[in-house]
N, C-alpha and C positions, 0 to 999 in steps of 0.2 A: 504495499500500501502504500503510494507514494505520499510526502508530506509536501505540503504547499501554503506558502504565505499567501495572503490577499494581494501584497504588494508585488509577488512575483507572478500572479495568475495573469494578467494581459498577454505577460510574455510567454508565457508557459501555455497557454490553451491550444495554441496550434499543436502543441505535441500529446494533448488529451484526446482519448478515442471515447466513444458510448462504450459504456461499460468498465472504464477504469473506477478504480476507487480510489479516493484522496480521505487525505487528514487536512482538513483547511484551517490557517490562524490568522488572526488580526480583526480590525474592525470592519462590521458588517452593520447593515440596517436592516430593520424591520420596517416592512412597508406592505400594505395591502391596497384593497378596493379603493375604500375611502378616501385613504390618503393619497395612492395615485391620481384620484379626480384631483384633490387639492393640488399637487404638484403640477399637474398638466395645466390647470389653470393658472398659477403662478409664471409657468414658463411661457402661456399663450399673453398674458398682462408683462411678458419680459421683466417681472420680477425676480427676486433672490429664491432660490430654494432653498430648502434646509441642508443639505448635501450636495457635494460635488459628485455629479453622475460619473464623471470622466475616472473610468478605472475602480467604481466602486462596486460592491456584492449587495443585492438585496434579496434578503430573504424574508419570504412569504408567510408570515405568522402573526399569531395574535395573542402572547404569551399571558398566562394567567397571571395574578397576582402572586407577589414575592414572598415566599416563605423565609422566616427567620435563620439566618445564616447561609441564604441562599442569592445570589447577583439577579435572578430572576425564578419566575414557578415557572411550571410545566409550558413549554414552547416547542410545539411539533409543527412541521410543515403545514399550510393552507392550500387548497385545490389552485395551481396556477393558471389554469385556463382563466381565472375570472379576472386576472391581470393581461389579459392576452392585448386587448384595445389599447393599451398603453405601452406594454414593452418593444414594438419596434423604434416608436420614437426614441424612447430611453435608452436603446443600445443604437441607434443612431448620435445620442446626445455621448457615448462613450463607456457606457455600462458594460462593466466587464462580466458578469453573471449573476444568474441569478437560483435560488434555491428554492423546490416547493415541491411538489408531487403530483402526478398526473401529467396528462398529454398536453403539447402546446400547437397550435394551431399555424399553418403556412406561413402566415405572415411573419410569424415570430422566427419559425424554423429559418426563414429567409435571411433574416436580420442579424440572428444567430451567425449564419456564414456569412453574411458581408461584412458584419464586424469584429470577426474572429474570436467570439464570444463564447460563450458557454455555460450550458443550463443543466444545475444538480440537482438530482433528487435525494430527499433527504427520507429517514425512514417514519414511515406515517404510523400514526398510533405510537410512538416512542417518546413522547413530550416532556416524561418525567424525566428518561434517560439523556435526552439531548442536554436538558437544562445543566448538566453535571459540565458539559463543555464549555459553558457560557459563564466567564469570569468577571465581567461586565456589564451594566447595562444602566443609558441613561436616556431619558425623553429629551426627545432633541426637537420635538415640532407636534404641532396638532393633539395637544395633552388633551384637550377636551374629547377626542376619540377613543379615550380609554385606552381598553387593550390593541386598539387599531393604531394609536399614535406611533408615530415614527420614533424607534428606538436606535441607537447608537451601542452595539454590542462587541465586545471582544470576547472572540472565542479561541479555543486552544484545540487543536485536533479533533474538530469535528468531522464525523465521517460522513462523507458523500460518494454518489454514484454518477459519474458523467452519463447524465441520461441524452443529452443532444449535443455532439461535438460540431466544432466549427466546418468538417468536411463533409457533413451530411449525414453522419453516422446519427442513430437514434433508436435506442433500447427499444421503445415502442413496438416501431415498423419490425424490427430486427426481430425481436422477441415473438411477433407474431407469427415471422414467415418460419423461424425454428419450430415452435409450436407445432404449426400446421402440418409438418413433415414427417411429427414423428406416428 
């Protein structure tokens, strides 16, 4: 399993292939539907957004409340397709990677390829385990959205699978083909 930092990700994404397993460390941002909508509105108004998209990693998650002694509560991935209408623009603005669960539409896949980005899947249903890799959490925007506010997380050795790579590799389509041959 490759260990990669967020800072290395943009340069290393062309070396990643669908199905690769990695451990990611560094700063990432949580963002879901409501936050994506607000960020898009800020972009359209030519106003500052909560974080620089260039080189950033977005984790589609809405963590639960923080438990004593922990940086964050349960923090599992959200279904990524809900962000598909926003993802191509974010990728074109330099987003390095997205973390979530489930398939992506064709426009997102083309944007991943065009921008040499990557889409990772995190293990769904294991949010209580995922939070152990999250060492710090800070709400940085849209606090009124509660669990859907934008948070800056510091993660260490967060286990991920490359779901869609920048060369057209896709575990969802490739997995179906393999399964149908059995």
